[in-house]
N, C-alpha and C positions, 0 to 999 in steps of 0.2 A: 623524423619519422612522421608520415601523414596521419591525421586524425582518423580514427576507424569507428568512432561512435562509442557510446557509453554502455551498449548492450540493448538499447531500446529496440532496434530493428530485429534482434534475435528474439526478444521477448514477444513482439508482436507476431513474428512469424510463427513461433511455437503456438501461440494462442489461436491463431488462424487455422492451424493444422489440427488442434486438439479440442477446440470448443465446438460444441453443438449450438445451433441458434437458440435453443431454450436454456442454455447455461447462463448463469449470472456471474458477474465480475465485480470485484471491489479492488481498487488500487490503494494501498496503504503507503502514502508517500506523496510528495508533490509532483507527481508525473501525470497529470490529467491528459496529456498528450497521447497516452496509450488508448484512452477511450476514443479519441479522435481518429487515430490510425486504424482502429478496428470498426469504426462507425457503430459504436455500441454505447448504450446508456449505462451509467453506474448502477449497481444494484440498489443503491439507497439514494435519497435526495441529498445527503450529505456527501457529495462527491469529493469536495475539498475539505480535508480535515482541519483546517485553520480555526474552526470554532470548537473543536473537541480536543485538539493537540497543539499546544503553543509552538511557535517557531523555534527551531533548534538553537537559535542564538539567545534565547530567553533562558537564563541559567538558574536564578534563584527559585526555590520552590514556591515562596510567596508570590513572586512575580508570574510564575508559570500558571497559578491557579487564577490569576486575574484575566488570563487569556482563554479560559474555558468557559463556554456558555452552558450552564447546567441543563437547560431544556434540550438542547441539541445532544448532549452527551447521553442524556436519559433515552432520547429516541434512538440514537445510534446503538446503545446497549440492547434496547428492546428488539430493534431489527436484527442485530447479530444473533440474539437468542432465538427469536421466532423464525427467521428466514436467513440462515447463513448462506452466503454466496457460494456457488459452485467453485469458483477459483478466486484466489486472493493473491495479488501481486504485491511484493514489498520492495521498497526502493530505499537504499542507504547511500549517503555520500560522505565520505571522510573529509576532514577529520571530525566533524561534528557528529555524524550519525544521528541516531534518534535519542533524544532526551526522554526521561521518563514522564509519564502522564497516566491517569486512570484508563484512558482509551488505549494507549500503547500496551499496557498490562493486559487489558481484556482482549485485545487482538492477539498477543503473543500466547496467552493461555489457551485461546481458541485454536490457534495453529497447532500447538503442542497436542491438544486432546482430540481434535476432530479432523485434521488435515494431514496430507502427506506432501512432502516437497517433491515436486516433480521436475523442476528446472532451476538452474542457477547459472549466472554469468556475471563475472567480474569484469570491470573496464575502468576507464577513466573519462572524465568529461573534457570539454574543450580547454579548461584551464588546468588540466593534469590532475584533478582531484580524483581519488579513488572512488569508484562507485560499485554497487552490487545490486542486482535484481534477483529476486527469488519468486518462484510461482509455486503455490500450493494448491492442491485439489482436495475438495471435501471428500471425506472417506466414504460418505453415503452415496456418492456419484460415481 
């Protein structure tokens, strides 16, 4: 069966159709290509979460803390609190998914309290790993 993509194209199309120019976007996950496809800057200077959320293959809690730069985490938390983005896109890839971190917890709590899920697509990547994109919109927008 031919490869049909992991859902990225559908996510980009949804955002093109539903984002206003003044809307802000943050992608939680290693999919910075979404910003490129939309020709849109990330809502925060911390576009890549690698400094605030360890790689999914770092499993021990002790090792995970070594991969978090506290100053970036503090800045990220402050920005989420003071200027939440209009849209947040989450990306998960099985079998690893998202390992816990303080930033993961903060994003999940914010999504639960202040956002509505407006789009979801499941797919698989080029090596047949299961993927999932979700788009959330801030309730105040």
